[in-house]
C-alpha positions in Angstrom: 157.9 198.3 132.2 161.3 198.8 130.8 162.3 202.4 131.7 163.6 204.5 129.0 165.5 208.0 128.4 163.2 210.8 128.5 159.1 209.9 129.4 159.4 207.0 127.0 158.3 203.7 129.5 157.6 200.2 127.7 155.1 197.9 128.9 155.1 194.9 126.7 157.6 192.7 124.5 157.0 189.6 123.3 156.4 187.4 120.5 153.6 185.4 119.3 153.0 182.0 118.0 152.6 183.7 114.5 156.2 185.0 114.5 154.7 188.4 115.1 156.8 191.1 117.4 154.9 193.3 119.5 155.5 196.7 121.7 153.6 198.2 123.6 154.6 202.2 124.6 152.5 204.0 127.5 153.6 208.0 127.2 154.8 208.4 123.6 152.3 208.2 120.0 155.0 207.2 117.3 157.4 205.2 117.5 160.1 204.8 114.1 161.6 201.3 113.7 164.9 201.7 111.7 166.8 198.3 112.0 166.6 195.1 112.4 168.7 191.7 113.3 169.9 191.0 110.0 169.6 192.7 106.3 166.7 190.8 105.4 164.5 191.0 108.9 162.5 194.1 109.5 159.6 195.1 111.1 156.3 196.1 110.2 154.8 198.5 110.1 158.1 200.7 110.4 156.0 203.9 111.8 152.8 203.9 113.9 150.3 205.6 116.3 149.2 204.4 119.3 147.3 206.2 122.2 148.7 205.8 125.9 148.2 202.3 127.0 147.3 200.8 123.6 148.3 197.1 122.1 149.9 197.5 118.9 151.3 194.6 117.0 154.0 194.5 114.6 155.1 192.1 112.4 158.8 190.3 112.6 159.7 189.4 109.1 162.3 187.4 107.9 162.3 187.5 103.6 165.5 185.0 103.4 164.3 182.0 105.2 161.7 180.3 107.6 163.3 181.1 110.8 164.1 177.8 112.4 163.7 177.3 116.3 165.9 178.6 118.6 166.2 181.8 120.6 167.9 184.8 119.3 168.7 188.2 120.5 169.3 191.2 118.9 168.7 195.1 119.0 166.0 197.0 117.5 166.6 200.3 117.4 163.6 203.3 117.0 163.1 206.5 117.0 160.8 208.6 119.3 159.8 212.0 120.0 162.3 214.9 119.2 165.4 212.9 119.3 167.9 212.3 117.1 170.1 209.6 118.2 168.1 205.9 118.5 167.1 204.2 121.3 168.2 200.5 121.2 166.0 198.3 122.4 167.4 194.8 123.6 165.1 192.2 121.8 165.0 188.4 122.5 162.9 186.6 120.8 162.2 182.5 121.3 160.9 180.7 118.0 158.7 177.8 119.4 159.2 174.2 118.4 156.3 173.2 116.0 155.0 169.5 116.2 153.4 167.7 113.7 150.6 165.0 114.7 152.1 161.7 115.9 155.3 160.2 117.5 159.1 162.9 116.7 162.3 163.1 118.7 162.4 166.5 121.0 165.2 167.5 123.4 165.0 170.6 126.2 167.8 172.5 126.3 167.1 174.9 129.1 166.9 174.6 132.8 163.1 173.6 132.9 161.4 175.7 136.0 159.5 173.8 137.1 161.3 170.3 135.5 157.6 168.4 135.5 157.2 167.1 131.7 153.3 167.3 132.7 152.7 170.8 134.0 155.1 172.2 131.0 153.4 170.4 128.0 150.1 170.7 129.9 149.1 173.7 128.3 150.5 173.3 124.6 149.4 169.6 123.8 145.6 168.8 124.8 145.1 165.8 126.6 148.3 165.5 128.1 149.0 162.1 129.4 151.5 161.3 131.7 150.1 157.0 132.1 153.2 155.2 131.7 151.2 152.8 128.7 149.6 155.9 127.4 152.1 159.1 128.0 152.3 161.6 125.4 156.5 162.0 125.9 158.8 158.7 126.4 162.6 158.6 127.5 164.6 156.0 125.9 166.5 153.8 128.3 169.3 152.2 126.5 170.3 149.8 129.3 167.0 148.0 128.9 166.1 149.0 125.3 163.1 150.2 126.2 160.6 152.9 126.4 160.6 154.6 130.1 158.7 157.9 131.4 160.9 160.4 132.2 160.4 162.3 136.2 162.0 165.3 134.8 164.6 166.4 131.5 168.2 166.2 131.3 170.4 168.2 129.4 171.2 166.6 126.4 169.3 163.6 126.4 166.2 163.0 123.7 162.6 162.2 123.9 159.7 161.0 122.1 156.8 163.5 122.0 153.5 162.7 120.6 150.9 165.5 119.5 147.7 165.2 118.6 147.2 167.7 115.5 149.8 169.0 113.0 151.3 172.3 113.8 151.1 172.0 117.1 153.5 174.9 119.1 154.9 174.3 122.2 157.7 175.7 124.7 158.9 174.7 127.9 159.6 177.5 130.5 162.9 178.0 132.3 166.6 179.4 132.7 169.7 179.0 130.2 172.2 176.7 131.0 175.6 178.4 131.3 177.6 179.0 128.1 180.3 177.0 126.4 180.7 173.4 125.5 178.8 170.4 126.5 179.7 166.7 126.8 177.6 163.8 127.0 178.9 160.7 128.6 178.3 157.6 126.2 178.7 153.4 126.7 178.1 150.0 125.1 175.0 149.0 127.1 176.2 145.2 127.1 172.9 144.2 128.9 170.6 146.1 126.0 168.8 144.1 123.8 168.9 147.0 121.3 172.9 147.2 121.8 174.5 150.3 121.5 171.5 153.2 120.7 170.8 155.9 122.8 168.6 159.0 122.8 170.2 162.0 123.0 169.9 165.5 121.7 170.8 168.6 120.7 172.1 170.7 124.0 172.0 174.4 123.0 169.0 176.4 121.8 170.6 176.9 118.2 171.2 175.0 115.2 174.2 172.7 115.7 176.7 171.6 112.9 177.5 167.7 113.3 180.2 168.0 111.1 181.9 170.1 113.7 180.9 167.9 116.0 182.2 164.8 114.0 185.7 166.8 113.5 186.1 167.3 117.3 185.2 164.1 118.5 187.1 160.9 118.5 184.4 158.5 116.6 186.2 155.1 117.0 183.6 154.0 118.9 180.6 156.1 117.5 178.8 155.4 114.3 178.8 159.0 112.1 175.7 159.1 111.6 172.7 160.9 113.3 168.7 159.4 113.0 165.9 161.5 113.5 162.4 160.2 113.2 159.0 161.1 112.3 155.6 159.5 111.5 155.7 161.5 108.3 158.9 159.9 106.7 159.8 157.4 109.6 163.7 157.4 110.1 166.4 159.8 108.2 169.6 160.9 108.7 172.9 162.2 108.0 176.4 161.2 107.9 179.5 163.3 107.4 181.3 160.4 105.4 178.5 160.2 103.2 175.7 162.6 103.2 172.1 162.7 103.7 169.4 160.1 103.7 166.5 162.8 104.3 168.5 165.1 106.8 171.9 167.4 106.4 174.5 168.8 108.9 172.4 170.8 111.0 170.5 170.2 113.6 167.8 172.3 114.3 167.6 173.3 118.2 165.1 171.7 120.9 165.6 168.0 118.0 166.4 164.7 119.5 168.5 162.2 117.9 169.7 158.3 117.9 173.6 157.7 117.8 175.1 154.3 118.0 178.1 153.6 120.4 180.0 150.4 118.9 181.6 147.7 121.5 184.7 147.2 122.6 185.7 150.2 123.9 188.7 150.0 126.3 188.1 153.1 128.1 183.9 151.9 128.6 182.8 155.5 128.4 182.8 157.6 125.1 182.8 161.4 126.2 181.0 163.0 123.0 181.7 166.9 122.9 179.4 169.3 121.6 181.5 172.4 120.8 180.1 175.7 120.9 182.0 176.9 118.1 180.3 174.5 116.1 176.2 176.3 116.9 174.9 178.5 114.2 172.5 181.2 114.9 169.0 180.3 113.9 168.3 183.2 111.5 171.3 182.1 108.9 169.7 180.1 106.2 170.0 176.0 106.5 173.0 174.7 104.5 173.0 174.6 101.0 172.4 171.0 99.6 174.0 170.6 96.8 176.1 167.8 95.8 180.1 167.5 96.5 182.1 169.6 94.0 182.0 167.5 90.8 184.8 165.7 89.5 185.4 163.3 86.4 184.6 159.3 86.3 185.6 157.3 84.0 183.4 154.8 82.4 185.6 151.4 82.0 183.8 150.6 85.5 180.6 151.2 85.5 179.4 154.4 87.4 178.9 153.9 91.0 175.6 155.3 92.7 173.1 155.4 95.3 169.6 154.8 94.9 166.4 155.6 97.1 164.4 153.0 98.2 161.2 154.2 100.0 158.2 151.9 101.4 154.3 153.4 102.5 151.7 151.2 103.8 148.3 152.0 103.7 145.1 150.6 105.5 142.4 152.9 105.8 143.6 156.1 108.4 146.6 154.4 109.0 149.1 155.8 106.8 153.1 154.5 107.5 156.0 155.7 105.8 159.9 154.6 105.6 161.1 157.0 102.8 164.9 156.7 103.6 166.4 153.4 103.0 169.5 153.3 99.9 171.5 151.1 98.1 174.2 151.5 96.1 177.7 151.2 94.6 181.1 152.8 96.2 184.4 152.4 94.7 185.6 152.7 98.7 182.8 150.5 99.8 183.2 146.5 100.5 180.5 144.1 100.1 180.2 143.8 104.0 179.2 145.9 106.4 181.9 148.8 106.4 181.9 152.8 107.3 180.0 153.4 103.9 176.9 151.6 104.9 174.0 152.6 107.8 172.5 150.9 110.1 169.0 151.5 111.0 168.0 151.8 114.8 167.5 148.6 116.3 164.8 150.7 119.0 161.0 150.3 118.3 159.2 153.6 117.8 156.1 154.6 120.3 152.8 153.8 117.5 152.6 152.9 114.1 155.6 152.6 112.1 156.6 151.1 108.7 159.5 148.3 109.6 161.8 148.1 105.9 165.1 147.5 105.7 167.5 146.5 103.8 169.6 142.9 105.3 173.4 142.4 105.7 174.2 139.3 107.4 172.5 139.7 110.7 172.1 143.6 110.6 169.4 145.9 109.3 170.7 148.4 107.1 169.1 152.2 105.9 172.0 152.1 103.3 173.5 149.2 102.4 176.9 150.3 100.0 178.3 147.7 97.9 182.0 148.1 96.3 181.8 149.1 92.3 182.4 146.2 90.1 182.8 145.4 86.5 181.0 142.5 84.8 178.9 140.0 86.8 175.8 140.4 89.2 175.3 141.8 92.7 172.3 141.4 94.7 170.7 143.6 97.7 167.4 142.0 99.7 164.8 144.3 101.3 163.0 143.2 104.1 159.7 144.2 105.0 157.9 143.1 108.5 155.5 143.8 111.2 152.9 145.5 109.6 149.5 144.2 110.3 147.6 141.9 107.5 146.2 143.3 105.0 147.6 146.3 104.3 148.5 147.8 100.9 152.3 148.2 100.7 154.0 150.0 98.1 157.6 150.0 97.1 159.0 153.1 95.3 162.4 154.5 93.7 163.0 157.8 92.0 163.3 157.8 87.9 165.0 161.2 87.3 167.2 163.3 90.1 170.5 164.1 90.9 172.0 163.9 94.3 171.7 166.4 96.8 173.5 167.2 100.4 170.7 166.0 102.0 169.5 163.0 100.1 172.2 160.9 98.4 169.9 159.4 95.5 170.3 159.3 91.7 167.2 158.3 89.8 167.0 155.0 87.9 167.5 157.3 84.5 170.3 158.6 85.5 172.3 155.4 85.9 175.2 154.2 83.5 173.7 152.7 81.1 175.4 149.5 81.7 173.7 148.5 84.5 170.8 147.0 84.4 168.7 146.3 87.5 165.5 144.2 88.7 163.2 143.8 91.5 162.2 140.1 92.4 159.3 139.7 94.8 160.5 136.4 96.6 157.1 135.2 98.1 155.6 135.9 94.4 158.6 134.8 91.8 157.2 138.8 89.9 160.2 140.6 88.6 160.0 144.4 87.9 162.6 146.4 85.1 163.6 148.9 88.0 164.4 151.4 84.9 160.6 150.5 83.4 158.6 150.9 86.4 159.5 153.2 89.6 157.1 151.0 92.1 155.5 147.4 93.1 152.7 147.0 95.1 151.5 144.4 97.7 149.0 143.3 100.2 151.0 142.0 103.5 149.4 139.3 104.9 151.3 137.7 108.4 155.2 136.9 107.8 158.0 139.2 106.8 158.6 139.7 103.1 161.7 139.9 101.3 162.7 141.4 97.9 165.9 140.8 95.9 167.3 143.4 93.7 169.6 142.6 91.4 172.3 144.5 89.8 174.1 143.1 86.5 176.6 144.8 84.8 175.5 143.9 80.9 178.7 145.2 79.4 177.9 144.7 75.5 181.8 145.8 74.6 181.4 149.2 75.5 184.4 150.2 76.0 185.0 149.6 72.0 181.4 150.7 70.6 182.1 153.8 72.7 185.6 154.5 72.3 185.5 158.8 71.3 186.8 159.0 68.0 187.5 163.0 69.1 187.8 164.7 72.4 184.7 167.3 73.2 182.6 168.1 76.3 178.9 167.9 75.9 176.1 169.9 76.8 175.5 170.0 80.8 171.8 169.0 81.8 169.6 170.2 83.2 170.4 174.2 81.5 169.4 176.0 83.6 169.9 174.9 86.9 169.3 175.7 90.4 171.6 172.8 92.7 173.9 170.6 90.6 174.0 170.1 86.6 176.6 167.6 84.9 178.1 167.3 81.6 180.0 164.6 79.8 183.7 164.5 78.7 185.0 162.0 75.5 188.3 161.2 75.9 189.8 159.5 72.7 192.9 158.9 74.1 194.6 159.5 77.6 195.8 162.3 78.5 196.1 165.3 81.0 192.7 166.8 81.1 191.8 170.3 82.4 188.1 171.4 82.8 187.6 175.1 84.3 184.5 177.4 85.0 184.6 180.9 84.5 182.2 184.1 84.9 181.5 186.1 81.7 184.2 188.5 82.9 186.5 185.9 82.2 187.1 185.4 85.5 187.8 181.5 86.5 185.7 180.6 89.4 186.3 177.0 90.1 188.6 173.9 88.6 186.5 170.8 88.4 189.0 168.6 86.4 192.6 168.4 86.6 193.7 165.1 86.2 194.9 162.2 83.6 191.9 160.8 82.3 191.9 157.3 80.8 190.0 156.7 77.5 186.0 156.5 77.0 183.4 158.6 78.6 183.7 160.7 82.0 180.8 162.3 83.9 181.5 165.7 85.8 179.2 167.2 88.2 179.3 170.9 89.6 177.4 172.4 92.3 177.1 175.9 91.9 180.3 176.8 94.4 183.2 178.2 93.8 187.0 177.0 94.3 186.3 178.0 98.4 182.9 176.3 98.5 181.1 179.4 98.1 177.9 180.0 96.2 177.6 181.3 93.2 175.4 183.8 92.4 172.8 183.3 89.2 173.9 184.2 85.7 175.6 182.5 82.9 179.0 181.1 83.2 181.5 179.3 80.5 182.8 175.7 81.2 185.8 175.1 79.0 188.1 171.7 78.5 191.4 172.0 77.6 193.3 168.9 76.4 196.7 169.0 74.9 196.1 170.9 72.3 192.6 170.8 72.3 189.8 173.4 73.5 186.1 173.8 73.7 183.8 176.0 75.9 180.3 176.1 76.4 177.9 177.7 78.1 175.5 177.4 81.0 172.9 179.5 83.3 172.8 179.0 87.2 169.4 179.8 88.4 169.2 181.1 92.3 
């Protein structure tokens, strides 16, 4: 029991798998809960009566966001008896990790007691096997490029965990590690058949900001991306340089992930620092996934883009997904492999998986970005392999979407009208107009299947045909909008242009464009934030173009 002033005695305090907070009072019959850890969280019911020794269940409710996995400590203040001062009850809650059916990546950020995976998981995943050929838990040996059976948990290492059912909650008992920064040492494993891949994990019991990790370290001999894996979507990733391929900058507690170490480090070892200051209280909402702050882009060269190219294979109950592959153009990229491409992990996940990727020389890529261009054509090669014969495969790409922070893809309807884009099945010769259709299906045989995506600038003299005859600012689309919206500027002559956003009180909240723009049509994107990057509340906003002696204002509506 935890003693309290007077004759109050607390006999139980816990959080169950449904997120309900319960308290047992042996002596008093009245409890008032008046405060919670954050303004959007509260205890329900807020008053209660119970007999000595009775167990009473309270709900710990967070309406602001689905609470992420992690450990949280806060005070719950209660009145009891005739006291006028509340009693502060320290509470620590561990929100358990939840596994979906199949394999996914985990880590263990506490000092497990006992440090025995079989004992720790046997009560949560039933049956739990530690047989080397059929284990429910594997580590990854970066030197051999193979899966291995871990004898215990190591802080900072990642693991493959297999659950038999969806929504399987699991936990590991132990004590916290010392507070402060954590350093994990990496090197390029010369002998590995999978080169430089390491399976590591978030070393903290709260979420970690990968942008902060990137800013605090020298990534000369590391790729900028981290990779997650799950049965539902295959590989997903995030890059501080590019944005998200299914993930954002925040890595949940208890989450494992892959990183890539590059060869050539004269120091041999790369010491990756995980700064404690870049962890986030888990009760805070996930990062805003809106697109980066908008900027005008001229159409003399067709608009660059990224397009998601997803795949799914189905053979009875065997369903395999590979959602987050991308190709496209970037004004800073080259046609060869560079920092604007994302290599796909060379490791083979346990169990069934969909093996699809873009090819760039000998590399397999999750993102193949080429230099933007005007006139002529460029091609990309996508390869599917290692599937069972007779599996029905569907390739898919989005029709209409605006890029967000966790998915950089637009839709084919959002592409610059000068782009003509086709998909060719190199086995059958079938050609698909990717603007007209958003999927292509085939039956996998036994050999790898390759597809060619061809992008052509049809031009058609648009520089002259589409030359605006006057300044104008177009309506924003979509309107109303939630995450991002966009509109077009018409510029009949090279001019100094300023585009600003105001609230209805006339206060300027952000400047989207302040530059000299060439003749043509220019696209502007806004993500609903002010100049400081803060999210703005719902409401009507005015956006205005000023060019020489021309001025025009329109309205748009932001809905949260």
